[in-house]
Structures are given as C-alpha cells and as structure tokens.
C-alpha positions as CSV (number, residue, x, y, z in Angstrom):
1,M,158.2,58.7,16.4
2,E,156.4,59.1,13.1
3,E,153.3,57.5,14.5
4,F,153.5,59.6,17.7
5,S,153.9,62.7,15.5
6,R,150.9,61.7,13.4
7,W,148.5,61.8,16.3
8,F,150.0,64.5,18.5
9,G,151.8,66.7,16.0
10,E,149.1,69.3,15.8
11,I,149.3,70.2,19.5
12,E,150.4,73.8,19.9
13,D,153.7,74.4,21.8
14,P,152.8,76.8,24.7
15,R,156.4,77.9,25.1
16,A,158.4,80.8,23.5
17,L,159.5,80.4,19.9
18,N,163.1,80.0,21.0
19,A,162.5,77.0,23.2
20,R,165.5,74.6,22.8
21,H,163.7,71.3,22.9
22,D,161.1,70.2,20.4
23,L,157.7,69.8,22.1
24,L,156.9,66.4,20.6
25,E,160.4,65.1,21.6
26,V,159.8,66.2,25.2
27,M,156.3,64.5,25.2
28,F,157.7,61.3,23.6
29,I,160.5,61.1,26.1
30,A,158.1,61.6,29.0
31,L,156.0,58.7,27.7
32,A,159.1,56.5,27.3
33,A,160.1,57.4,30.9
34,V,156.7,56.5,32.3
35,L,156.8,53.2,30.4
36,C,160.0,52.5,32.4
37,G,158.5,53.5,35.7
38,A,159.2,57.3,35.9
39,E,156.8,59.0,38.4
40,G,157.5,62.7,37.8
41,C,159.6,65.3,35.9
42,T,162.8,64.6,37.9
43,D,162.6,61.0,37.0
44,M,162.0,61.9,33.3
45,A,165.1,64.0,33.2
46,A,167.2,61.2,34.8
47,F,165.7,58.7,32.4
48,A,166.6,61.0,29.4
49,R,170.2,61.2,30.6
50,A,170.5,57.5,31.2
51,K,168.9,56.4,28.0
52,L,170.3,59.1,25.7
53,E,171.8,56.7,23.1
54,V,168.6,54.6,22.9
55,L,166.4,57.7,22.6
56,R,168.5,59.0,19.8
57,Q,167.5,56.0,17.7
58,V,164.0,57.5,17.8
59,V,164.4,61.3,18.3
60,A,167.1,63.8,17.4
61,L,167.7,65.5,20.7
62,E,170.0,68.1,19.1
63,H,170.4,69.9,22.4
64,G,170.9,66.9,24.5
65,P,168.5,65.4,27.1
66,P,165.8,67.8,28.5
67,S,166.2,69.0,32.1
68,H,163.7,68.6,34.9
69,D,162.7,72.3,34.4
70,T,161.9,71.6,30.7
71,F,159.6,68.7,31.4
72,S,157.9,70.7,34.2
73,R,157.4,73.8,32.1
74,V,156.0,71.9,29.2
75,F,153.4,70.0,31.2
76,R,152.5,73.0,33.3
77,L,151.8,75.2,30.3
78,L,150.4,72.6,27.8
79,D,146.7,73.1,27.2
80,P,145.1,69.7,28.2
81,A,142.0,70.1,25.9
82,P,143.8,69.5,22.5
83,F,146.1,66.9,24.2
84,E,143.0,65.0,25.4
85,A,141.3,65.3,22.0
86,A,144.4,63.9,20.3
87,F,144.6,61.1,22.8
88,T,140.9,60.2,22.1
89,R,141.6,60.1,18.3
90,F,144.7,58.0,18.8
91,M,142.9,55.5,21.0
92,K,140.1,55.2,18.5
93,A,142.6,54.1,15.9
94,F,144.8,52.1,18.4
95,A,141.8,50.1,19.8
96,G,140.1,49.4,16.5
97,T,136.4,48.7,16.6
98,L,135.0,49.3,20.1
99,E,132.1,47.2,21.4
100,G,130.5,46.2,24.7
101,V,130.6,48.2,27.9
102,V,132.2,51.6,28.1
103,A,132.3,52.8,31.8
104,I,132.5,56.3,33.0
105,D,133.8,57.1,36.5
106,G,135.6,59.8,38.4
107,K,139.0,59.6,40.1
108,A,140.7,62.0,42.4
109,L,144.5,62.5,42.2
110,R,145.1,62.6,45.9
111,G,148.5,64.3,45.7
112,A,147.3,67.0,43.3
113,Y,145.9,69.7,45.5
114,D,146.5,73.4,46.1
115,R,148.2,74.4,49.3
116,G,145.8,74.3,52.2
117,R,143.2,72.3,50.1
118,R,144.2,68.8,50.7
119,A,140.6,67.6,51.0
120,T,139.8,68.8,47.5
121,P,142.4,67.3,45.1
122,L,142.1,67.5,41.3
123,H,139.2,65.3,40.1
124,L,139.2,63.7,36.7
125,V,136.6,61.8,34.7
126,N,137.9,58.7,33.0
127,V,136.3,56.7,30.2
128,W,137.1,53.0,30.1
129,A,136.4,50.5,27.2
130,A,136.0,47.4,29.4
131,E,136.2,44.7,26.7
132,A,139.3,46.2,25.1
133,R,140.7,47.0,28.6
134,L,141.8,50.5,27.4
135,A,141.3,54.0,28.7
136,I,139.8,55.9,25.8
137,G,139.1,59.3,27.3
138,Q,139.8,61.7,30.1
139,R,138.4,65.1,31.1
140,L,138.8,67.4,34.1
141,A,135.8,67.6,36.4
142,P,135.6,71.5,36.5
143,G,135.1,72.6,40.0
144,R,135.0,68.9,40.9
145,N,131.7,68.7,38.9
146,E,132.0,65.1,37.6
147,V,128.7,65.5,35.6
148,V,130.1,68.3,33.4
149,G,133.4,66.5,33.0
150,A,131.6,63.3,31.8
151,Q,129.5,65.2,29.3
152,Q,132.6,67.0,27.9
153,A,134.4,63.6,27.6
154,L,131.4,62.1,25.8
155,A,131.4,64.9,23.3
156,L,134.8,63.8,22.0
157,L,133.7,60.2,21.5
158,S,131.9,58.0,18.9
159,L,130.6,54.9,20.5
160,E,128.3,53.2,18.1
161,G,127.4,49.7,19.2
162,C,128.6,50.3,22.8
163,I,126.8,50.4,26.1
164,V,127.8,53.3,28.4
165,T,127.5,52.7,32.1
166,A,127.8,55.2,34.9
167,D,126.8,55.4,38.6
168,A,123.7,57.2,39.9
169,L,125.3,60.6,39.8
170,H,125.0,60.5,36.0
171,C,121.4,59.3,35.9
172,R,120.3,62.6,34.4
173,P,118.4,63.6,31.2
174,D,121.4,65.8,29.9
175,T,123.9,63.0,30.4
176,A,121.6,60.4,28.9
177,T,121.2,62.7,25.9
178,A,125.0,63.1,25.6
179,I,125.4,59.3,25.6
180,L,122.8,58.8,22.9
181,A,124.5,61.4,20.8
182,T,127.6,59.2,20.7
183,G,125.6,56.5,19.1
184,A,125.7,54.3,22.2
185,D,123.1,52.8,24.4
186,Y,123.1,53.4,28.2
187,A,122.7,51.5,31.4
188,L,122.5,54.1,34.2
189,A,122.4,53.3,37.9
190,L,119.2,54.6,39.5
191,K,119.2,55.4,43.2
192,D,117.4,57.7,45.8
193,N,118.9,60.8,44.2
194,R,116.1,60.4,41.6
195,P,113.3,59.5,44.0
196,S,110.3,59.9,41.6
197,L,112.0,57.9,38.8
198,L,113.0,55.2,41.3
199,A,109.5,55.0,42.7
200,R,108.1,54.6,39.2
201,A,110.6,52.0,38.3
202,R,109.6,50.0,41.4
203,A,106.0,50.4,40.5
204,L,106.6,49.1,36.9
205,V,108.3,46.0,38.2
206,E,105.6,45.3,40.8
207,A,102.8,45.7,38.2
208,A,104.6,43.6,35.5
209,G,103.4,40.2,34.5
210,P,105.9,37.6,33.4
211,V,109.3,39.2,32.8
212,D,112.7,38.2,31.6
213,R,114.8,36.9,34.5
214,A,118.3,35.5,34.9
215,E,120.4,34.3,37.7
216,D,124.1,33.7,38.0
217,P,125.2,30.6,39.8
218,A,126.6,31.1,43.3
219,A,130.3,32.0,43.3
220,A,132.7,31.6,46.2
221,A,135.7,34.0,46.5
222,H,137.4,36.1,49.2
223,D,135.7,34.2,52.1
224,R,132.2,34.9,50.8
225,V,129.6,33.2,48.6
226,E,127.7,35.5,46.3
227,R,124.9,35.0,43.8
228,R,123.0,37.6,41.7
229,R,119.8,37.7,39.8
230,A,118.3,40.2,37.5
231,L,115.0,41.1,35.8
232,V,114.1,43.5,33.0
233,V,110.8,45.2,32.4
234,A,110.0,47.3,29.3
235,A,109.2,50.9,30.1
236,S,107.5,53.2,27.6
237,D,106.1,55.9,29.8
238,L,109.0,57.1,31.9
239,D,109.9,60.8,31.4
240,F,113.6,60.2,30.6
241,P,115.5,60.5,27.3
242,G,115.6,57.3,25.3
243,V,114.6,55.0,28.2
244,A,113.3,51.6,27.0
245,A,113.4,49.4,30.1
246,V,114.0,49.2,33.8
247,A,116.3,46.5,35.4
248,R,116.7,45.3,38.9
249,V,119.8,43.4,40.0
250,E,119.7,41.7,43.4
251,T,122.8,40.5,45.2
252,F,122.8,37.8,47.9
253,R,126.0,37.5,49.9
254,T,126.9,35.0,52.6
255,L,130.0,35.6,54.8
256,A,131.5,33.5,57.5
257,G,129.2,35.1,60.0
258,G,126.1,34.4,58.1
259,A,124.0,35.8,55.3
260,E,123.8,39.5,54.7
261,P,120.6,41.3,53.7
262,P,120.1,41.3,50.0
263,V,121.1,44.4,48.0
264,E,119.0,45.8,45.2
265,R,120.3,47.9,42.4
266,W,118.2,49.6,39.8
267,F,119.1,50.7,36.3
268,L,117.5,52.7,33.4
269,L,118.2,51.1,30.1
270,S,118.0,52.6,26.6
271,A,117.3,49.2,25.1
272,V,115.5,46.1,26.3
273,F,118.6,44.0,27.1
274,P,118.2,40.4,28.1
275,A,118.4,39.9,31.9
276,K,121.5,37.8,31.5
277,R,123.2,40.6,29.6
278,V,122.2,43.1,32.4
279,L,124.0,40.9,34.9
280,D,127.1,41.1,32.7
281,I,126.8,44.8,32.2
282,A,126.4,45.5,36.0
283,R,129.5,43.5,36.8
284,T,131.6,44.7,33.9
285,H,131.2,48.4,34.9
286,W,133.3,47.9,38.0
287,T,136.4,46.9,35.9
288,I,137.1,50.6,35.7
289,E,138.0,50.5,39.4
290,N,140.1,47.3,39.5
291,Q,141.6,47.4,35.9
292,L,142.2,51.1,35.5
293,H,142.1,53.1,38.7
294,W,143.7,50.5,40.9
295,V,146.4,49.8,38.3
296,L,147.2,53.5,37.9
297,D,147.6,53.8,41.7
298,V,149.6,50.6,42.2
299,A,151.7,50.3,39.1
300,F,152.2,54.1,38.4
301,D,151.8,55.6,41.9
302,E,149.2,58.0,40.6
303,D,147.7,58.8,44.0
304,A,151.2,59.7,45.3
305,A,152.1,61.9,42.4
306,R,153.1,65.3,43.7
307,S,152.7,67.4,40.5
308,R,150.2,70.1,41.5
309,K,150.9,73.3,39.5
310,D,148.8,74.5,36.6
311,H,148.0,71.8,34.0
312,A,150.8,69.4,35.0
313,P,148.6,66.9,37.0
314,Q,146.1,66.6,34.2
315,N,148.6,66.2,31.4
316,L,150.8,63.7,33.3
317,A,147.7,61.7,34.2
318,L,147.0,61.4,30.4
319,I,150.6,60.3,29.8
320,R,150.2,57.5,32.4
321,K,147.0,56.3,30.7
322,L,148.8,56.3,27.3
323,A,151.6,54.3,28.8
324,L,149.2,51.8,30.5
325,N,147.3,51.3,27.2
326,I,150.6,50.6,25.3
327,L,151.8,48.2,28.0
328,R,148.5,46.4,28.2
329,K,148.2,45.9,24.4
330,H,151.8,44.7,24.0
331,P,151.6,40.9,23.2
332,D,154.1,40.0,26.0
333,K,152.1,38.0,28.6
334,A,153.8,39.4,31.7
335,S,152.1,41.6,34.2
336,I,152.0,45.4,33.9
337,R,154.5,45.6,36.8
338,I,157.0,43.2,35.1
339,K,156.6,45.0,31.7
340,I,157.5,48.3,33.3
341,K,160.6,46.8,34.9
342,R,161.6,45.1,31.7
343,A,161.2,48.3,29.7
344,G,163.7,49.9,32.0
345,W,166.1,47.0,31.9
346,D,165.8,45.9,28.3
347,N,166.3,48.5,25.5
348,A,165.0,46.1,22.9
349,F,161.8,45.6,24.8
350,L,161.4,49.4,25.2
351,L,161.8,49.9,21.5
352,S,159.3,47.1,20.8
353,L,156.8,49.1,22.9
354,F,157.3,52.1,20.6
355,A,156.8,50.0,17.6
356,H,153.6,48.6,19.0
357,M,152.0,52.1,18.9
358,R,151.4,51.6,15.2
C-alpha cells in the first residue's frame, strides 16, 4: 500500500469531506479486485466482502468493505487527468528504461456509450511500449478525435531512445512535432490521406539509385505463406517536421487459393533506419492490437464493460491496464488468464502481486 500511495497519493478526492472510505483504499481494492477477475463495481464490492481479512493485511478498512455505490461514486467523480498522469509516472518507474517501439492506437470501449448513441462509444488512445509489453499511457479522444488524444498522451511522456509508431491518421506535422518533443524518433504510416506527401515519397523511391534493402524469409502460419521486403531512401526536401527518410514495405501473401496482389505500405521516418529495422518496426507496431487490446477484451472483458456514466469508463479502463501490467510483469510464467484465476484462488499469490508493484 505504501508504494501505491507513493504514486497515487496526490490524486484529489472528489467526494465530500465526510466520505467514510479513504480514496486510496477504494482505488487499491478496485485494483486488487480486477487482478482477481472483477469486471465492474458490483464485483468489486463482492470481492471486498469476500477478501476482507486478506485486504486488512494491506489496508485499514476502518468502516468495513466499501459498497457498490462507493466504488461507482468514486470512479464516476474522479478526475481522469491526474489519475492518468500518476499512472504514466508510475509506469515510467515500474518499467525502467524504455527502448524500442512505442505504439499509439485508439480503442473504442464498445459498452461505454450514452443512451441512444450505441454507434459512438467512448474512444481512448492507448500508448504501448512493445518491447517491455506494457501499457504506459492512456488518454480520452475528445469528441472521438484520436489525434488530439494522442497528442495529449504524448505530452505526458518522456521517450528518449524510443521509436513512436502510429497509423496514417497521425501522419501530421503537429503529431510529428509532439513525438519529437518527447525525445523519440517516429515511423508514421503514410497513406492516401496525405496525397501530396505520398506522391513525393513514391517519386523519391523511383528516382533513387542503390538503396538499403532487406527481406524477411517466407513464413508459413494460419494457412498462408507470407514474405516481406523493405527499402529505405533518405529524404531531405520533404516539408514535414524532422523527416529524414522514406520507407516502403511490401508484403507478398499466398493463400490456399493462390497468391494475393502484393500490398505496399509507406512510412515517414525521422531517422535513416536500416531496412531490416524498418521491417521489425512495421511488424512490432501491431503488437498493440494482439498483446494489449485483444487481451483487455478477452481476459478483462473490456468491450463488454457496462460502466457508462461520467468518468467511470475512462477510470476503470486505466485500472484494467494497471492490473494487466502488474500481471504481465509478475515472474510467474503462467498465462494472464491463469494468473487472474490464481489471484482469486490463492491469497499468497495475490499478495505477491501487490509486492511486485515495487
């Protein structure tokens, strides 16, 4: 609890001064409940009642276990901005030195929508440190504007030595500037939404002489055979902040029915990376989908979460990311699913997860 208080203790309690339960205790119990598989405030209250003796080894709980209404009120009223800032500071210390690819991508919380607006659920921007396999940032996409959310998330981060990747939506001068301000390099996907830049990138490659090229060997998986190749061309005259090179990655895929047309992907780079490194960067970016977003949906049922009111969806999404990071960094070699179940069954294992926050 001391470590949790160290990083999250400055968050202001939004409730009245006579609130019965301490804010940090409520947040800590919510985290413990999610580590054990809780999916909402009702589950958190049931967990607190069931695990009261264990929890009192860590927190005082002078007034007994918090109710469902207490958890709901706290997360509805809690300002997400200082919570997200504290989370980012904690993850910087928890992860240690970050390096390699840091991916940015949006994720909708499908169950978090206002009445009558099911097609426009809450939209978050997540920041993922691929090599560390940790979520290191989160920000609301205001008005579902993922670009603004990404820039606000970047403003909280220091990413010296990293390479920030993002899809073509973020291939913009202001986002590139925000990435460079963190101390990182960038590899931004370039598509038809920036037609003049894409045309100039194509022209650079066509006019280039000998260039750095690399090719991955063919790999067979999921009833397909795929190979990829990349080239990198230095670029000094593109009107884009910090751009140093253009890269093209081609993918060739053969299915049971025959070969598909090759797919080209283009990138703007803030450094002249080797072509082999570009292949790695392009592939690593998508771990944000299968190692973060997919796990949040499958292991934590995030898409099915029904919290919709006020700030609750955003705050509970951050609790889930904190729980996932702790589970993933625990030295036990079991899967996330098994670790969640074991935390619920084995009090000693649950306490070891708390200890591992240090």
